C-alpha positions in Angstrom: 130.4 80.8 76.6 126.9 81.1 77.6 126.0 78.8 80.6 122.8 76.8 80.6 121.5 77.6 84.0 117.8 77.0 84.9 115.8 80.0 85.5 115.1 80.9 89.1 111.7 80.1 90.7 109.9 83.4 91.3 107.3 84.1 94.0 103.7 84.7 93.0 103.9 88.4 94.1 107.1 89.2 92.3 109.1 90.9 95.0 112.4 92.7 95.0 114.0 89.4 95.8 112.8 88.1 92.6 114.5 90.8 90.7 117.6 90.0 92.5 117.3 86.3 91.6 116.8 87.3 87.8 119.8 89.5 88.0 122.1 86.9 89.6 120.7 84.3 87.1 121.4 86.5 84.2 124.9 87.5 85.3 125.9 84.0 86.1 124.6 82.8 82.7 126.9 85.3 80.8 129.8 85.6 83.1 132.1 83.9 80.6 130.5 85.0 77.4 132.4 87.2 74.9 130.8 90.5 73.6 129.6 88.7 70.4 128.0 85.9 72.3 126.2 88.4 74.6 124.9 90.5 71.6 123.8 87.2 69.7 121.9 86.1 72.9 120.2 89.5 73.4 119.2 89.5 69.7 117.9 86.0 69.9 115.7 86.8 72.8 114.6 90.0 71.4 113.3 88.5 68.1 110.0 87.3 69.2 109.2 90.8 70.7 110.3 92.5 67.6 108.2 90.4 65.5 105.2 91.2 67.6 105.9 94.9 67.5 106.2 94.9 63.7 102.9 92.6 63.5 101.0 95.2 65.6 102.6 98.2 63.8 101.5 96.7 60.4 97.9 96.0 61.7 97.5 99.6 62.9 98.8 100.9 59.5 96.3 98.9 57.4 93.4 101.1 56.3 90.1 100.3 58.1 87.6 98.3 56.0 84.9 100.6 54.4 82.2 99.4 56.9 84.4 100.5 59.8 85.8 103.6 58.3 82.5 105.5 58.3 83.0 106.2 54.4 80.1 104.7 52.7 
């Protein structure tokens, strides 16, 4: 079971204490989760990043328009 715990408040300067807060929050959220629940949570959180990477990769792989490619 994944616990619904509010995210910790972080300082504007992002210190080592903030890193400890995030790690404690994450461990507390997942302390009773099964392996399957943990993997599902990781995949759910990773989905927007994966989509962003794919979109950027696809935009780089598109050929440049003729006016930008230097081939007239």
